[in-house]
N, C-alpha and C positions, 0 to 999 in steps of 0.2 A: 536641351532644357530639362531640368529635374523638377518634379512636383511631388508633393505628398499624395499618396494614393487614397483619395476619398471619393473617387468616382468609379462607376461601373464600366469595365472595359468589355467591349463586344466579345463574346466568347469565341467567335470565329476569327478574331484578330488578337488573341491573347499574347501578351508580351513574352519574349523568350527569357530564359533564366539559365545560368550556368553555375555549377558549384563543384568544388573539389572536396572529396571526403577522404580524410586520412585516418586510418584505423590502427589503433595501438592497443596493447594490453594494459593491465593495471600498473605495470612497471615501465610504461611508456616505450616498450619495444614495438617496432613496426611489425604489422601483421600482413604478410602477403597472402594471396589466394583466399581472401574473405569475400563472400558473395554480397554485393551491395545492390539493393533495389531501391530506386528513387521514383516516387509518384509525382509526375507532373500533370496535374489536372486529370484528364481521362486517359493518359498514356503513362506507361512505366518504362524506365530506362534501367537496365540491369547489366552487371558485369562483375569482374573480379578485380581485387586490388593488385597492383603491381609489386615489384620487389621493394619499393619505397613505401608500401602500405597505402597507396593512393588510388583513387578512382575518380574520374571526371565524368560528370553527367550534364547533359544539356537538353532542354525541352521548352515547352510553353505552358504557362500556368497563370492562374488568377492570384488575387491578393492573399488567398489562404496559404500560398506557399507550396513547399515541397515536403512530402512525407518520405519516410525512409525506414528500411529494415536492413540489418546487417547480420549475416549468419556465417559461422565457421565451426567446423567440427571441434568439439572439446570446449566450446564457449557458450555462454548464454546469449540469446539473441539481443542485439543492441540497436541503438537508434542514434542518428546524428542530430545534434542540437541545432537544427536549422530554423531560425526565426522567420516569422511572416515577413513578407516584403512590404515596404512602406514607400520606397522611392522608385519612380518610373522615369526612364530616359525616353522622352516622347519622340525625339528625332530618330532614335534607333529602335524604338518600341521594344525595350528590354528592361528588366528589373535591375536595380542596383542594390547592393554591390554585385559586380559581375565577377564570377569565378572566385568567390571568397572560399577560403579553406576552413572546414569545420572538422574538429577532432572528435572521433567516436571511440570511446573506451570500451573494450570488450572484457567481460569478467569471465575467467576460466571456471569451468564446472569443477568443483572440489570433490567433496565426499557426501553426496546427497544421501539422506537416510529416510526411512519410513517414519511418518508422523501421523498423529491424529490431527486432521485438519478439517475445520468446519466453520461455516458462517451461520451464526445463531440468530434466529428471529423468534423470540419467545415472549410470552406474557409472564410477568412476575406472578407466582402462584398465590401470594398473600401479601397484603400491605402491612407496613408498620411492624414487621417481625423478620428476623433473619431467615433467609432462604438459601440453602446450600446448592451449589451446582458442581457436578462431577464432570471434569473435562475429559476423562477417559471414557466415561459412559455417554457423554454428550447429552446429559439429561439432569433434571433436578433430582436432588436427593429425596428419599422417602420422607414423608408420605406423598410427595407430589410427583415423583418419577422413579425410575429404576436406578438412579445413582446411589453410590455407597459412600463416596468420600467427598467431603466439603472442601473442594479446591478453592472455589470462589464463594463468598458469602455476601449476598445482596440484601440490603435493608432499604426499602423504598417507601416514601410517603407521597401521596398525591392529593392535591386539591384541584378538583375538576369543576369548572364553572362554565365550560363551553370551549369551542375550538380556538377562540382567541382570548381566552382567560383561564389560565391554568398554571400550576406550580408543581413540578415533579422534582423531588429532591431526595437524596439518599446517599449511600456510600457502599463501596466495595471493601470488605475486610477479609481477613484470612484466619485460619484455624491456629496456625503455628506462629510463634513470635518472629521467626526469621523468614517467613514467607513474605511476598510483596510484589509490587510493580516498580518498574524503572522506565520512566519516559525517555524516549530516544528520537532523534531525527534521522531520517534516511541519509546515509553518507553521500557525498557528492558523486562518488564513483558509481553509485547505484541509480542515479536519477535519470540516466538514459540507458538502462539495462533492464532486461526481463527479470533479473534477480536484483532486488533493491537493497537487501538487508546486509548487516554484518553477519558473518557466518556463525558466530558463537554468541550465546548470551553471556553478559558479564558475570563475574564471580560475586561482586558486591554492589551495594548502592540501592537495594530494594526498599521501597517505602511500604509500611504496613497498612496504609489506608488510601483510598482514592475517592474523591468527591464525585458524586453524580448529580447533575442538575440540568433542568430544561424548563424555562419559564416563559410565559407570554402574558403581557398585561394589556388591558383595554386601552384603546386610543384615548389620550387625554389624562391618563392616570399619572403621568410624569415618571413612570418607572420604565427602565430599560430591560429588554429581555436578557436572560442569562443562560449560557450554555457551558457546561463543563467539558464538552467534547467538540472536536473541530470538524463536524460533518463527516467523520470517518475519512479525513484527508489521508490520501495514500502516502504523503510525504512524512507523516508523523506516525508514531506507533509506540508500543511498549514491549519490553521484555518482562517476564514474570518468573517467579520461583515459588513452588508450592510443595507440600508434603516434606518439609525440611525437618531433619532430625540432627541434633547436635549432641556430641559426646566429648567431654573434656576440652571444650572450647573449639572443637573441630566439627565441621559439617560432614556427617558420614552418610547421609542420604538426602536427596533432593531431586525434584523434577523441574525442568526448565521449559519455557515456551515463549511465544511472541503473539502479540495482538496487533493486527494491521489496522491503523487508523484511530483506534480508540474504542471506548464502550459508550454507545449512544443510548439514551433513554428518551422515549417518546410517549406523550400523553395518550391515554386511551381509556374509554369508558367500558367496564368499570375499573380495570387495572392497566397500568402502563406497560409498554413493551420495552424490551432490552434487545439491542442489536450489536453484535460484534463478530469479528472473524479471528479465530485463534488457531495456533499450531502448537501441539503438545508432544514433547518427547517422552516416550514411556520408559526409557532407560535411565535409571537413577544415576545422577552425577554426570550425565552426558549433556554438555552444553551446546552440542551441534544442532543448529536449527536450519540447516540448508536442506530443504524438503525435496525429496524425490517425488515429483508430481504423479508418477505412475504407481506410487505405493502409499495410498491413503489407508490408514488402518481402520477408518470408518468404512462400512459397507452400506449400500442402500440409501445413500444421500440423494436428495433431489438436486436438480440443477441449481436452484437458489441456495442450497446449503453447501455446495461444492466450491471451494476456492480454486482459482486457476493459477495464481502466481506462486512460484517456489518460495 
């Protein structure tokens, strides 16, 4: 008999589960000798894929399902897309589906480069006026910090009436006409990989302005809260281009980067906070944004300021 699992199973009698993991590369070629580790509750099952790229694991677990990590030299760590279990075969005390096959795509390590990578938690230095931020310095431009180049220009207005009654709005703009942001979704191939992004920033499509908004209105006002960012969702992000110079209709100098999740603005008294994680390539016209996590060009960052994902 099958039933939808909405009951608590005694942890000493957890149902059994069995899955097959098939490991392939981005071109769907089977990968043998990949190390697969499956977490069944409090126990782990580990082994290597065979010549068909497959590994079979069996154990006992609760409704939270099976965790996984997959490793192979020359590839980023990957994960198998195993969903949570919802159906339980009571007679056999095991989860269904039994021995389902899940495909894990491993992304090869390409040509990682050194980048400036930082998670920024900062207060806007001044309201209602343009404030420049230097991505290479990781700081506001003078007179508010040690930055020299206005890569990002933030202009923020805040109406603060309390924790549940505020309106933060503004925009991100750029110094040069060909600078800008390009919103992107994480590609499907990256959704179960340590490396989520496209490897290179696009050449074109950058927009010169980005709205920044975060509002909350009192209960009963009839107004709905508004946010321009998606809670820094890891599945969403932006590429950017800055310091762009054009001659005779051709870009002769530009710097590229990426922002993980988006740029969040949060109300704060007396000035709002800006939070974002960015990766900046210091080499002009190099669109490679595959970051070597062992070569962060920033030194002395705190744990909170240090990104972990390539």
